[in-house]
PDB file of N, CA, C and O in Angstrom:
ATOM      1  N   UNK A   1     -13.141  -0.381   7.256  1.00  0.00           N
ATOM      2  CA  UNK A   1     -12.643   0.638   6.538  1.00  0.00           C
ATOM      3  C   UNK A   1     -13.509   0.625   5.060  1.00  0.00           C
ATOM      4  O   UNK A   1     -14.114   1.609   4.636  1.00  0.00           O
ATOM      5  N   UNK A   2     -13.451  -0.465   4.490  1.00  0.00           N
ATOM      6  CA  UNK A   2     -13.979  -0.491   3.305  1.00  0.00           C
ATOM      7  C   UNK A   2     -15.489  -0.098   3.347  1.00  0.00           C
ATOM      8  O   UNK A   2     -15.907   0.734   2.542  1.00  0.00           O
ATOM      9  N   UNK A   3     -16.320  -0.676   4.268  1.00  0.00           N
ATOM     10  CA  UNK A   3     -17.623  -0.424   4.501  1.00  0.00           C
ATOM     11  C   UNK A   3     -17.951   0.965   4.623  1.00  0.00           C
ATOM     12  O   UNK A   3     -18.917   1.508   4.087  1.00  0.00           O
ATOM     13  N   UNK A   4     -16.921   1.621   5.505  1.00  0.00           N
ATOM     14  CA  UNK A   4     -17.269   3.109   5.703  1.00  0.00           C
ATOM     15  C   UNK A   4     -17.237   3.854   4.601  1.00  0.00           C
ATOM     16  O   UNK A   4     -17.913   4.872   4.455  1.00  0.00           O
ATOM     17  N   UNK A   5     -16.236   3.262   3.536  1.00  0.00           N
ATOM     18  CA  UNK A   5     -15.826   4.045   2.328  1.00  0.00           C
ATOM     19  C   UNK A   5     -17.170   3.768   1.312  1.00  0.00           C
ATOM     20  O   UNK A   5     -17.707   4.686   0.693  1.00  0.00           O
ATOM     21  N   UNK A   6     -17.578   2.487   1.253  1.00  0.00           N
ATOM     22  CA  UNK A   6     -18.497   2.224   0.417  1.00  0.00           C
ATOM     23  C   UNK A   6     -20.012   2.648   0.483  1.00  0.00           C
ATOM     24  O   UNK A   6     -20.742   2.940  -0.464  1.00  0.00           O
ATOM     25  N   UNK A   7     -20.349   2.607   1.999  1.00  0.00           N
ATOM     26  CA  UNK A   7     -21.519   2.821   2.345  1.00  0.00           C
ATOM     27  C   UNK A   7     -21.843   4.329   2.711  1.00  0.00           C
ATOM     28  O   UNK A   7     -22.939   4.878   2.594  1.00  0.00           O
ATOM     29  N   UNK A   8     -20.684   4.875   3.172  1.00  0.00           N
ATOM     30  CA  UNK A   8     -21.069   6.365   3.909  1.00  0.00           C
ATOM     31  C   UNK A   8     -19.992   7.375   3.210  1.00  0.00           C
ATOM     32  O   UNK A   8     -19.942   8.547   3.583  1.00  0.00           O
ATOM     33  N   UNK A   9     -19.152   6.893   2.208  1.00  0.00           N
ATOM     34  CA  UNK A   9     -18.136   7.728   1.648  1.00  0.00           C
ATOM     35  C   UNK A   9     -17.193   8.414   2.472  1.00  0.00           C
ATOM     36  O   UNK A   9     -16.760   9.541   2.235  1.00  0.00           O
ATOM     37  N   UNK A  10     -16.861   7.633   3.536  1.00  0.00           N
ATOM     38  CA  UNK A  10     -15.900   8.177   4.685  1.00  0.00           C
ATOM     39  C   UNK A  10     -14.662   7.413   4.352  1.00  0.00           C
ATOM     40  O   UNK A  10     -14.558   6.194   4.221  1.00  0.00           O
ATOM     41  N   UNK A  11     -13.603   8.464   4.218  1.00  0.00           N
ATOM     42  CA  UNK A  11     -12.076   7.837   4.253  1.00  0.00           C
ATOM     43  C   UNK A  11     -11.894   7.416   2.690  1.00  0.00           C
ATOM     44  O   UNK A  11     -12.782   7.606   1.859  1.00  0.00           O
ATOM     45  N   UNK A  12     -10.746   6.875   2.417  1.00  0.00           N
ATOM     46  CA  UNK A  12     -10.276   6.346   1.081  1.00  0.00           C
ATOM     47  C   UNK A  12     -10.440   4.784   1.009  1.00  0.00           C
ATOM     48  O   UNK A  12     -10.410   4.083   2.021  1.00  0.00           O
ATOM     49  N   UNK A  13     -10.609   4.311  -0.210  1.00  0.00           N
ATOM     50  CA  UNK A  13     -10.390   2.914  -0.585  1.00  0.00           C
ATOM     51  C   UNK A  13     -10.077   2.957  -2.019  1.00  0.00           C
ATOM     52  O   UNK A  13     -10.294   3.981  -2.666  1.00  0.00           O
ATOM     53  N   UNK A  14      -9.560   1.858  -2.571  1.00  0.00           N
ATOM     54  CA  UNK A  14      -9.039   1.571  -3.839  1.00  0.00           C
ATOM     55  C   UNK A  14     -10.065   1.137  -4.944  1.00  0.00           C
ATOM     56  O   UNK A  14     -11.099   0.571  -4.588  1.00  0.00           O
ATOM     57  N   UNK A  15      -9.871   1.327  -5.983  1.00  0.00           N
ATOM     58  CA  UNK A  15     -10.742   0.653  -7.008  1.00  0.00           C
ATOM     59  C   UNK A  15     -10.335  -0.686  -7.311  1.00  0.00           C
ATOM     60  O   UNK A  15      -9.139  -0.882  -7.526  1.00  0.00           O
ATOM     61  N   UNK A  16     -11.146  -1.634  -7.361  1.00  0.00           N
ATOM     62  CA  UNK A  16     -10.639  -3.014  -7.525  1.00  0.00           C
ATOM     63  C   UNK A  16     -10.212  -3.349  -9.005  1.00  0.00           C
ATOM     64  O   UNK A  16      -9.485  -4.319  -9.220  1.00  0.00           O
ATOM     65  N   UNK A  17     -10.643  -2.584  -9.970  1.00  0.00           N
ATOM     66  CA  UNK A  17     -10.322  -2.805 -11.422  1.00  0.00           C
ATOM     67  C   UNK A  17      -8.936  -2.080 -11.334  1.00  0.00           C
ATOM     68  O   UNK A  17      -8.115  -2.628 -12.070  1.00  0.00           O
ATOM     69  N   UNK A  18      -8.518  -1.175 -10.754  1.00  0.00           N
ATOM     70  CA  UNK A  18      -7.184  -0.427 -10.845  1.00  0.00           C
ATOM     71  C   UNK A  18      -6.155  -1.341 -10.123  1.00  0.00           C
ATOM     72  O   UNK A  18      -5.080  -1.579 -10.674  1.00  0.00           O
ATOM     73  N   UNK A  19      -6.463  -1.874  -8.868  1.00  0.00           N
ATOM     74  CA  UNK A  19      -5.627  -2.795  -8.120  1.00  0.00           C
ATOM     75  C   UNK A  19      -5.378  -3.978  -9.037  1.00  0.00           C
ATOM     76  O   UNK A  19      -4.225  -4.363  -9.229  1.00  0.00           O
ATOM     77  N   UNK A  20      -6.516  -4.624  -9.666  1.00  0.00           N
ATOM     78  CA  UNK A  20      -6.166  -5.712 -10.636  1.00  0.00           C
ATOM     79  C   UNK A  20      -5.243  -5.352 -11.666  1.00  0.00           C
ATOM     80  O   UNK A  20      -4.409  -6.204 -11.971  1.00  0.00           O
ATOM     81  N   UNK A  21      -5.232  -4.247 -12.263  1.00  0.00           N
ATOM     82  CA  UNK A  21      -4.301  -3.848 -13.337  1.00  0.00           C
ATOM     83  C   UNK A  21      -2.821  -3.891 -12.865  1.00  0.00           C
ATOM     84  O   UNK A  21      -1.862  -3.914 -13.637  1.00  0.00           O
ATOM     85  N   UNK A  22      -2.734  -3.899 -11.353  1.00  0.00           N
ATOM     86  CA  UNK A  22      -1.332  -3.592 -11.035  1.00  0.00           C
ATOM     87  C   UNK A  22      -0.795  -5.188 -10.277  1.00  0.00           C
ATOM     88  O   UNK A  22       0.286  -5.402  -9.729  1.00  0.00           O
ATOM     89  N   UNK A  23      -1.883  -6.099 -10.462  1.00  0.00           N
ATOM     90  CA  UNK A  23      -1.498  -7.383  -9.785  1.00  0.00           C
ATOM     91  C   UNK A  23      -0.450  -8.152 -10.411  1.00  0.00           C
ATOM     92  O   UNK A  23       0.157  -8.997  -9.753  1.00  0.00           O
ATOM     93  N   UNK A  24      -0.147  -7.905 -11.789  1.00  0.00           N
ATOM     94  CA  UNK A  24       0.850  -8.481 -12.456  1.00  0.00           C
ATOM     95  C   UNK A  24       2.380  -7.913 -12.400  1.00  0.00           C
ATOM     96  O   UNK A  24       3.303  -8.142 -13.182  1.00  0.00           O
ATOM     97  N   UNK A  25       2.359  -7.177 -11.342  1.00  0.00           N
ATOM     98  CA  UNK A  25       3.824  -6.533 -11.019  1.00  0.00           C
ATOM     99  C   UNK A  25       4.503  -7.475 -10.334  1.00  0.00           C
ATOM    100  O   UNK A  25       3.985  -8.095  -9.405  1.00  0.00           O
ATOM    101  N   UNK A  26       5.895  -7.690 -10.793  1.00  0.00           N
ATOM    102  CA  UNK A  26       6.695  -8.549 -10.190  1.00  0.00           C
ATOM    103  C   UNK A  26       7.322  -7.866  -9.085  1.00  0.00           C
ATOM    104  O   UNK A  26       8.078  -6.903  -9.218  1.00  0.00           O
ATOM    105  N   UNK A  27       6.959  -8.433  -7.903  1.00  0.00           N
ATOM    106  CA  UNK A  27       7.266  -7.733  -6.635  1.00  0.00           C
ATOM    107  C   UNK A  27       8.807  -7.892  -6.306  1.00  0.00           C
ATOM    108  O   UNK A  27       9.333  -7.080  -5.546  1.00  0.00           O
ATOM    109  N   UNK A  28       9.456  -8.807  -6.803  1.00  0.00           N
ATOM    110  CA  UNK A  28      10.785  -9.244  -6.675  1.00  0.00           C
ATOM    111  C   UNK A  28      11.734  -8.205  -7.442  1.00  0.00           C
ATOM    112  O   UNK A  28      12.944  -8.094  -7.245  1.00  0.00           O
ATOM    113  N   UNK A  29      11.005  -7.495  -8.313  1.00  0.00           N
ATOM    114  CA  UNK A  29      11.817  -6.396  -9.076  1.00  0.00           C
ATOM    115  C   UNK A  29      11.621  -5.104  -8.395  1.00  0.00           C
ATOM    116  O   UNK A  29      12.301  -4.165  -8.809  1.00  0.00           O
ATOM    117  N   UNK A  30      10.771  -4.891  -7.381  1.00  0.00           N
ATOM    118  CA  UNK A  30      10.562  -3.744  -6.828  1.00  0.00           C
ATOM    119  C   UNK A  30      11.537  -3.476  -5.606  1.00  0.00           C
ATOM    120  O   UNK A  30      11.578  -4.297  -4.690  1.00  0.00           O
ATOM    121  N   UNK A  31      12.186  -2.534  -5.589  1.00  0.00           N
ATOM    122  CA  UNK A  31      13.136  -2.192  -4.450  1.00  0.00           C
ATOM    123  C   UNK A  31      12.395  -1.693  -3.360  1.00  0.00           C
ATOM    124  O   UNK A  31      11.296  -1.140  -3.375  1.00  0.00           O
ATOM    125  N   UNK A  32      13.386  -2.048  -2.094  1.00  0.00           N
ATOM    126  CA  UNK A  32      12.456  -1.398  -0.938  1.00  0.00           C
ATOM    127  C   UNK A  32      12.513   0.286  -0.931  1.00  0.00           C
ATOM    128  O   UNK A  32      11.766   0.974  -0.236  1.00  0.00           O
ATOM    129  N   UNK A  33      13.410   0.745  -1.721  1.00  0.00           N
ATOM    130  CA  UNK A  33      13.278   2.199  -1.880  1.00  0.00           C
ATOM    131  C   UNK A  33      12.138   2.844  -2.623  1.00  0.00           C
ATOM    132  O   UNK A  33      11.598   3.929  -2.408  1.00  0.00           O
ATOM    133  N   UNK A  34      11.851   1.788  -3.696  1.00  0.00           N
ATOM    134  CA  UNK A  34      10.508   2.254  -4.399  1.00  0.00           C
ATOM    135  C   UNK A  34       9.402   2.193  -3.576  1.00  0.00           C
ATOM    136  O   UNK A  34       8.493   3.009  -3.724  1.00  0.00           O
ATOM    137  N   UNK A  35       9.348   1.200  -2.593  1.00  0.00           N
ATOM    138  CA  UNK A  35       8.132   0.642  -1.772  1.00  0.00           C
ATOM    139  C   UNK A  35       8.120   1.877  -0.643  1.00  0.00           C
ATOM    140  O   UNK A  35       7.055   2.376  -0.277  1.00  0.00           O
ATOM    141  N   UNK A  36       9.253   2.262  -0.196  1.00  0.00           N
ATOM    142  CA  UNK A  36       9.318   3.525   0.636  1.00  0.00           C
ATOM    143  C   UNK A  36       8.819   4.739  -0.077  1.00  0.00           C
ATOM    144  O   UNK A  36       8.025   5.454   0.535  1.00  0.00           O
ATOM    145  N   UNK A  37       9.175   5.067  -1.285  1.00  0.00           N
ATOM    146  CA  UNK A  37       8.796   6.095  -2.052  1.00  0.00           C
ATOM    147  C   UNK A  37       7.218   6.141  -2.237  1.00  0.00           C
ATOM    148  O   UNK A  37       6.613   7.183  -1.985  1.00  0.00           O
ATOM    149  N   UNK A  38       6.568   5.023  -2.672  1.00  0.00           N
ATOM    150  CA  UNK A  38       5.240   4.897  -2.784  1.00  0.00           C
ATOM    151  C   UNK A  38       4.486   5.063  -1.400  1.00  0.00           C
ATOM    152  O   UNK A  38       3.392   5.622  -1.319  1.00  0.00           O
ATOM    153  N   UNK A  39       5.157   4.538  -0.337  1.00  0.00           N
ATOM    154  CA  UNK A  39       4.304   4.723   1.023  1.00  0.00           C
ATOM    155  C   UNK A  39       4.500   6.123   1.516  1.00  0.00           C
ATOM    156  O   UNK A  39       3.697   6.629   2.299  1.00  0.00           O
ATOM    157  N   UNK A  40       5.592   6.780   1.054  1.00  0.00           N
ATOM    158  CA  UNK A  40       5.632   8.326   1.537  1.00  0.00           C
ATOM    159  C   UNK A  40       4.816   8.956   0.510  1.00  0.00           C
ATOM    160  O   UNK A  40       4.104   9.861   0.944  1.00  0.00           O
ATOM    161  N   UNK A  41       4.724   8.708  -0.791  1.00  0.00           N
ATOM    162  CA  UNK A  41       3.699   9.348  -1.677  1.00  0.00           C
ATOM    163  C   UNK A  41       2.375   9.274  -1.194  1.00  0.00           C
ATOM    164  O   UNK A  41       1.687  10.274  -1.397  1.00  0.00           O
ATOM    165  N   UNK A  42       1.814   8.239  -0.551  1.00  0.00           N
ATOM    166  CA  UNK A  42       0.525   8.029   0.057  1.00  0.00           C
ATOM    167  C   UNK A  42       0.476   8.931   1.190  1.00  0.00           C
ATOM    168  O   UNK A  42      -0.620   9.457   1.386  1.00  0.00           O
ATOM    169  N   UNK A  43       1.398   9.219   1.958  1.00  0.00           N
ATOM    170  CA  UNK A  43       1.238   9.998   3.171  1.00  0.00           C
ATOM    171  C   UNK A  43       1.879   9.455   4.416  1.00  0.00           C
ATOM    172  O   UNK A  43       1.708  10.050   5.480  1.00  0.00           O
ATOM    173  N   UNK A  44       2.644   8.306   4.350  1.00  0.00           N
ATOM    174  CA  UNK A  44       3.160   7.646   5.468  1.00  0.00           C
ATOM    175  C   UNK A  44       4.405   8.402   5.641  1.00  0.00           C
ATOM    176  O   UNK A  44       4.985   8.850   4.652  1.00  0.00           O
ATOM    177  N   UNK A  45       4.874   8.584   6.877  1.00  0.00           N
ATOM    178  CA  UNK A  45       6.371   9.047   7.235  1.00  0.00           C
ATOM    179  C   UNK A  45       7.192   7.734   7.129  1.00  0.00           C
ATOM    180  O   UNK A  45       6.851   6.797   7.850  1.00  0.00           O
ATOM    181  N   UNK A  46       8.174   7.601   6.344  1.00  0.00           N
ATOM    182  CA  UNK A  46       8.889   6.706   6.228  1.00  0.00           C
ATOM    183  C   UNK A  46      10.540   7.134   5.918  1.00  0.00           C
ATOM    184  O   UNK A  46      10.882   7.865   4.988  1.00  0.00           O
ATOM    185  N   UNK A  47      11.258   6.652   6.684  1.00  0.00           N
ATOM    186  CA  UNK A  47      12.593   7.079   6.371  1.00  0.00           C
ATOM    187  C   UNK A  47      13.224   6.304   5.288  1.00  0.00           C
ATOM    188  O   UNK A  47      13.276   5.079   5.397  1.00  0.00           O
ATOM    189  N   UNK A  48      13.719   6.913   4.228  1.00  0.00           N
ATOM    190  CA  UNK A  48      14.188   6.172   2.877  1.00  0.00           C
ATOM    191  C   UNK A  48      15.673   5.469   3.158  1.00  0.00           C
ATOM    192  O   UNK A  48      16.763   5.993   2.932  1.00  0.00           O
ATOM    193  N   UNK A  49      15.437   4.199   3.690  1.00  0.00           N
ATOM    194  CA  UNK A  49      16.819   3.544   3.957  1.00  0.00           C
ATOM    195  C   UNK A  49      17.223   2.767   2.796  1.00  0.00           C
ATOM    196  O   UNK A  49      18.398   2.428   2.653  1.00  0.00           O
ATOM    197  N   UNK A  50      16.112   2.397   1.770  1.00  0.00           N
ATOM    198  CA  UNK A  50      16.506   1.349   0.933  1.00  0.00           C
ATOM    199  C   UNK A  50      16.503  -0.205   1.270  1.00  0.00           C
ATOM    200  O   UNK A  50      16.773  -1.149   0.528  1.00  0.00           O
ATOM    201  N   UNK A  51      16.119  -0.194   2.606  1.00  0.00           N
ATOM    202  CA  UNK A  51      16.091  -1.639   3.186  1.00  0.00           C
ATOM    203  C   UNK A  51      14.582  -1.801   3.879  1.00  0.00           C
ATOM    204  O   UNK A  51      13.797  -0.901   4.175  1.00  0.00           O
ATOM    205  N   UNK A  52      14.431  -3.269   4.046  1.00  0.00           N
ATOM    206  CA  UNK A  52      13.151  -3.584   4.524  1.00  0.00           C
ATOM    207  C   UNK A  52      13.573  -3.546   6.142  1.00  0.00           C
ATOM    208  O   UNK A  52      13.837  -4.594   6.732  1.00  0.00           O
ATOM    209  N   UNK A  53      13.607  -2.482   6.683  1.00  0.00           N
ATOM    210  CA  UNK A  53      14.024  -2.483   8.039  1.00  0.00           C
ATOM    211  C   UNK A  53      12.857  -2.335   8.900  1.00  0.00           C
ATOM    212  O   UNK A  53      11.739  -2.291   8.386  1.00  0.00           O
ATOM    213  N   UNK A  54      13.023  -2.250  10.247  1.00  0.00           N
ATOM    214  CA  UNK A  54      11.953  -2.427  11.228  1.00  0.00           C
ATOM    215  C   UNK A  54      10.851  -1.086  10.858  1.00  0.00           C
ATOM    216  O   UNK A  54       9.643  -1.285  10.725  1.00  0.00           O
ATOM    217  N   UNK A  55      11.396   0.097  10.739  1.00  0.00           N
ATOM    218  CA  UNK A  55      10.222   1.070  10.413  1.00  0.00           C
ATOM    219  C   UNK A  55       9.549   0.913   9.009  1.00  0.00           C
ATOM    220  O   UNK A  55       8.435   1.341   8.709  1.00  0.00           O
ATOM    221  N   UNK A  56      10.330   0.294   8.278  1.00  0.00           N
ATOM    222  CA  UNK A  56       9.512   0.083   6.963  1.00  0.00           C
ATOM    223  C   UNK A  56       8.498  -1.017   7.188  1.00  0.00           C
ATOM    224  O   UNK A  56       7.335  -0.886   6.806  1.00  0.00           O
ATOM    225  N   UNK A  57       8.958  -2.163   7.843  1.00  0.00           N
ATOM    226  CA  UNK A  57       7.974  -3.183   7.995  1.00  0.00           C
ATOM    227  C   UNK A  57       6.891  -2.690   8.934  1.00  0.00           C
ATOM    228  O   UNK A  57       5.774  -3.137   8.671  1.00  0.00           O
ATOM    229  N   UNK A  58       6.969  -1.894   9.940  1.00  0.00           N
ATOM    230  CA  UNK A  58       5.700  -1.379  10.599  1.00  0.00           C
ATOM    231  C   UNK A  58       4.930  -0.484   9.943  1.00  0.00           C
ATOM    232  O   UNK A  58       3.741  -0.429  10.257  1.00  0.00           O
ATOM    233  N   UNK A  59       5.355   0.242   9.086  1.00  0.00           N
ATOM    234  CA  UNK A  59       4.679   0.986   8.099  1.00  0.00           C
ATOM    235  C   UNK A  59       3.891   0.202   7.258  1.00  0.00           C
ATOM    236  O   UNK A  59       2.670   0.365   7.253  1.00  0.00           O
ATOM    237  N   UNK A  60       4.511  -0.756   6.439  1.00  0.00           N
ATOM    238  CA  UNK A  60       3.625  -1.717   5.560  1.00  0.00           C
ATOM    239  C   UNK A  60       2.576  -2.491   6.450  1.00  0.00           C
ATOM    240  O   UNK A  60       1.493  -2.807   5.958  1.00  0.00           O
ATOM    241  N   UNK A  61       2.892  -2.799   7.759  1.00  0.00           N
ATOM    242  CA  UNK A  61       1.798  -3.451   8.660  1.00  0.00           C
ATOM    243  C   UNK A  61       0.713  -2.395   8.819  1.00  0.00           C
ATOM    244  O   UNK A  61      -0.476  -2.639   8.616  1.00  0.00           O
ATOM    245  N   UNK A  62       1.177  -1.229   9.186  1.00  0.00           N
ATOM    246  CA  UNK A  62      -0.043  -0.186   9.504  1.00  0.00           C
ATOM    247  C   UNK A  62      -1.000  -0.097   8.185  1.00  0.00           C
ATOM    248  O   UNK A  62      -2.230  -0.119   8.224  1.00  0.00           O
ATOM    249  N   UNK A  63      -0.192   0.009   7.001  1.00  0.00           N
ATOM    250  CA  UNK A  63      -1.025   0.108   5.693  1.00  0.00           C
ATOM    251  C   UNK A  63      -1.777  -1.304   5.528  1.00  0.00           C
ATOM    252  O   UNK A  63      -2.924  -1.268   5.083  1.00  0.00           O
ATOM    253  N   UNK A  64      -1.280  -2.384   5.813  1.00  0.00           N
ATOM    254  CA  UNK A  64      -1.864  -3.619   5.831  1.00  0.00           C
ATOM    255  C   UNK A  64      -3.172  -3.759   6.716  1.00  0.00           C
ATOM    256  O   UNK A  64      -4.193  -4.233   6.218  1.00  0.00           O
ATOM    257  N   UNK A  65      -3.126  -3.356   7.986  1.00  0.00           N
ATOM    258  CA  UNK A  65      -4.263  -3.232   8.743  1.00  0.00           C
ATOM    259  C   UNK A  65      -5.436  -2.424   8.218  1.00  0.00           C
ATOM    260  O   UNK A  65      -6.621  -2.739   8.334  1.00  0.00           O
ATOM    261  N   UNK A  66      -4.997  -1.443   7.681  1.00  0.00           N
ATOM    262  CA  UNK A  66      -6.016  -0.630   7.032  1.00  0.00           C
ATOM    263  C   UNK A  66      -6.859  -1.149   5.946  1.00  0.00           C
ATOM    264  O   UNK A  66      -8.078  -1.310   6.009  1.00  0.00           O
ATOM    265  N   UNK A  67      -6.007  -1.423   4.829  1.00  0.00           N
ATOM    266  CA  UNK A  67      -6.385  -1.856   3.556  1.00  0.00           C
ATOM    267  C   UNK A  67      -6.250  -3.336   3.128  1.00  0.00           C
ATOM    268  O   UNK A  67      -6.594  -3.772   2.030  1.00  0.00           O
ATOM    269  N   UNK A  68      -5.755  -3.987   4.046  1.00  0.00           N
ATOM    270  CA  UNK A  68      -5.645  -5.451   3.736  1.00  0.00           C
ATOM    271  C   UNK A  68      -5.626  -6.241   4.997  1.00  0.00           C
ATOM    272  O   UNK A  68      -4.644  -6.930   5.271  1.00  0.00           O
ATOM    273  N   UNK A  69      -6.697  -6.172   5.803  1.00  0.00           N
ATOM    274  CA  UNK A  69      -6.556  -6.659   7.203  1.00  0.00           C
ATOM    275  C   UNK A  69      -6.457  -8.276   7.333  1.00  0.00           C
ATOM    276  O   UNK A  69      -6.175  -8.859   8.380  1.00  0.00           O
ATOM    277  N   UNK A  70      -6.745  -8.918   6.053  1.00  0.00           N
ATOM    278  CA  UNK A  70      -6.592 -10.404   6.048  1.00  0.00           C
ATOM    279  C   UNK A  70      -5.019 -10.794   6.075  1.00  0.00           C
ATOM    280  O   UNK A  70      -4.644 -11.947   6.285  1.00  0.00           O
ATOM    281  N   UNK A  71      -4.174  -9.749   5.850  1.00  0.00           N
ATOM    282  CA  UNK A  71      -2.691 -10.255   5.937  1.00  0.00           C
ATOM    283  C   UNK A  71      -2.238  -8.813   6.320  1.00  0.00           C
ATOM    284  O   UNK A  71      -2.452  -7.853   5.579  1.00  0.00           O
ATOM    285  N   UNK A  72      -1.571  -8.712   7.576  1.00  0.00           N
ATOM    286  CA  UNK A  72      -0.760  -7.723   8.202  1.00  0.00           C
ATOM    287  C   UNK A  72       0.414  -8.219   8.826  1.00  0.00           C
ATOM    288  O   UNK A  72       0.593  -8.094  10.038  1.00  0.00           O
ATOM    289  N   UNK A  73       1.320  -8.844   7.976  1.00  0.00           N
ATOM    290  CA  UNK A  73       2.487  -9.312   8.523  1.00  0.00           C
ATOM    291  C   UNK A  73       3.623  -8.227   8.202  1.00  0.00           C
ATOM    292  O   UNK A  73       4.730  -8.386   8.717  1.00  0.00           O
ATOM    293  N   UNK A  74       3.429  -7.343   7.530  1.00  0.00           N
ATOM    294  CA  UNK A  74       4.481  -6.251   7.380  1.00  0.00           C
ATOM    295  C   UNK A  74       5.295  -6.671   6.145  1.00  0.00           C
ATOM    296  O   UNK A  74       6.340  -6.057   5.930  1.00  0.00           O
ATOM    297  N   UNK A  75       4.946  -7.584   5.375  1.00  0.00           N
ATOM    298  CA  UNK A  75       5.848  -8.027   4.368  1.00  0.00           C
ATOM    299  C   UNK A  75       5.096  -7.465   2.913  1.00  0.00           C
ATOM    300  O   UNK A  75       3.934  -7.769   2.647  1.00  0.00           O
ATOM    301  N   UNK A  76       5.769  -6.779   2.206  1.00  0.00           N
ATOM    302  CA  UNK A  76       5.239  -6.251   1.007  1.00  0.00           C
ATOM    303  C   UNK A  76       5.139  -7.316  -0.146  1.00  0.00           C
ATOM    304  O   UNK A  76       6.157  -7.738  -0.695  1.00  0.00           O
ATOM    305  N   UNK A  77       3.955  -7.710  -0.473  1.00  0.00           N
ATOM    306  CA  UNK A  77       3.646  -8.626  -1.398  1.00  0.00           C
ATOM    307  C   UNK A  77       3.015  -8.103  -2.486  1.00  0.00           C
ATOM    308  O   UNK A  77       2.571  -6.961  -2.372  1.00  0.00           O
ATOM    309  N   UNK A  78       2.836  -8.851  -3.809  1.00  0.00           N
ATOM    310  CA  UNK A  78       2.193  -8.208  -4.827  1.00  0.00           C
ATOM    311  C   UNK A  78       0.794  -7.503  -4.394  1.00  0.00           C
ATOM    312  O   UNK A  78       0.572  -6.328  -4.687  1.00  0.00           O
ATOM    313  N   UNK A  79       0.017  -8.175  -3.793  1.00  0.00           N
ATOM    314  CA  UNK A  79      -1.269  -7.653  -3.641  1.00  0.00           C
ATOM    315  C   UNK A  79      -1.206  -6.408  -2.608  1.00  0.00           C
ATOM    316  O   UNK A  79      -1.940  -5.430  -2.749  1.00  0.00           O
ATOM    317  N   UNK A  80      -0.390  -6.513  -1.698  1.00  0.00           N
ATOM    318  CA  UNK A  80      -0.243  -5.150  -0.956  1.00  0.00           C
ATOM    319  C   UNK A  80       0.379  -4.113  -1.803  1.00  0.00           C
ATOM    320  O   UNK A  80      -0.039  -2.960  -1.693  1.00  0.00           O
ATOM    321  N   UNK A  81       1.222  -4.354  -2.541  1.00  0.00           N
ATOM    322  CA  UNK A  81       1.821  -3.251  -3.282  1.00  0.00           C
ATOM    323  C   UNK A  81       0.682  -2.690  -4.450  1.00  0.00           C
ATOM    324  O   UNK A  81       0.568  -1.486  -4.676  1.00  0.00           O
ATOM    325  N   UNK A  82      -0.083  -3.658  -5.108  1.00  0.00           N
ATOM    326  CA  UNK A  82      -0.988  -3.240  -6.047  1.00  0.00           C
ATOM    327  C   UNK A  82      -2.197  -2.389  -5.519  1.00  0.00           C
ATOM    328  O   UNK A  82      -2.841  -1.568  -6.172  1.00  0.00           O
ATOM    329  N   UNK A  83      -2.391  -2.776  -4.112  1.00  0.00           N
ATOM    330  CA  UNK A  83      -3.390  -1.777  -3.372  1.00  0.00           C
ATOM    331  C   UNK A  83      -2.845  -0.362  -3.204  1.00  0.00           C
ATOM    332  O   UNK A  83      -3.563   0.638  -3.228  1.00  0.00           O
ATOM    333  N   UNK A  84      -1.499  -0.352  -3.028  1.00  0.00           N
ATOM    334  CA  UNK A  84      -0.713   0.886  -2.467  1.00  0.00           C
ATOM    335  C   UNK A  84      -0.707   1.627  -3.977  1.00  0.00           C
ATOM    336  O   UNK A  84      -1.004   2.819  -4.059  1.00  0.00           O
ATOM    337  N   UNK A  85      -0.378   0.903  -5.071  1.00  0.00           N
ATOM    338  CA  UNK A  85      -0.407   1.704  -6.266  1.00  0.00           C
ATOM    339  C   UNK A  85      -1.885   2.335  -6.622  1.00  0.00           C
ATOM    340  O   UNK A  85      -2.130   3.461  -7.056  1.00  0.00           O
ATOM    341  N   UNK A  86      -2.732   1.345  -6.329  1.00  0.00           N
ATOM    342  CA  UNK A  86      -4.158   1.652  -6.881  1.00  0.00           C
ATOM    343  C   UNK A  86      -4.749   2.952  -6.066  1.00  0.00           C
ATOM    344  O   UNK A  86      -5.623   3.693  -6.516  1.00  0.00           O
ATOM    345  N   UNK A  87      -4.065   3.104  -4.684  1.00  0.00           N
ATOM    346  CA  UNK A  87      -4.503   4.184  -3.918  1.00  0.00           C
ATOM    347  C   UNK A  87      -3.767   5.377  -4.514  1.00  0.00           C
ATOM    348  O   UNK A  87      -4.357   6.400  -4.862  1.00  0.00           O
ATOM    349  N   UNK A  88      -2.561   5.213  -4.607  1.00  0.00           N
ATOM    350  CA  UNK A  88      -1.631   6.455  -5.182  1.00  0.00           C
ATOM    351  C   UNK A  88      -2.150   7.025  -6.564  1.00  0.00           C
ATOM    352  O   UNK A  88      -2.120   8.218  -6.864  1.00  0.00           O
ATOM    353  N   UNK A  89      -2.643   5.978  -7.383  1.00  0.00           N
ATOM    354  CA  UNK A  89      -3.325   6.240  -8.616  1.00  0.00           C
ATOM    355  C   UNK A  89      -4.744   7.214  -8.465  1.00  0.00           C
ATOM    356  O   UNK A  89      -4.975   8.291  -9.014  1.00  0.00           O
ATOM    357  N   UNK A  90      -5.428   6.585  -7.707  1.00  0.00           N
ATOM    358  CA  UNK A  90      -6.795   7.035  -7.326  1.00  0.00           C
ATOM    359  C   UNK A  90      -6.621   8.593  -6.862  1.00  0.00           C
ATOM    360  O   UNK A  90      -7.272   9.510  -7.362  1.00  0.00           O
ATOM    361  N   UNK A  91      -5.745   8.738  -5.933  1.00  0.00           N
ATOM    362  CA  UNK A  91      -5.644   9.988  -4.980  1.00  0.00           C
ATOM    363  C   UNK A  91      -4.297  10.783  -5.236  1.00  0.00           C
ATOM    364  O   UNK A  91      -3.518  11.173  -4.365  1.00  0.00           O
ATOM    365  N   UNK A  92      -4.181  10.942  -6.578  1.00  0.00           N
ATOM    366  CA  UNK A  92      -2.674  11.519  -6.961  1.00  0.00           C
ATOM    367  C   UNK A  92      -2.776  12.886  -6.277  1.00  0.00           C
ATOM    368  O   UNK A  92      -3.872  13.419  -6.106  1.00  0.00           O
ATOM    369  N   UNK A  93      -1.457  13.531  -5.829  1.00  0.00           N
ATOM    370  CA  UNK A  93      -1.397  14.473  -5.148  1.00  0.00           C
ATOM    371  C   UNK A  93      -0.653  15.500  -6.041  1.00  0.00           C
ATOM    372  O   UNK A  93      -0.418  16.631  -5.617  1.00  0.00           O
TER     373      UNK A  93
END
């Protein structure tokens, strides 16, 4: 996906500098509801349950498959969240 974006300007990709600016986020302070809100803002359909339930885990996994294929366990960690924030920042709706 990254190659398609960088070489052919197809699809979306985050800016490393922006992602790095969000890497100091304390993921333990981010609620599941905020994660769900950010995923929805990016365009994923996710029920806002306020829990890391099965559907949220599956959405996170799908996001990771696309934007962080080295880690696609469905667990929201700091880097995955930083990528999500960087994308939402770059592609504001």
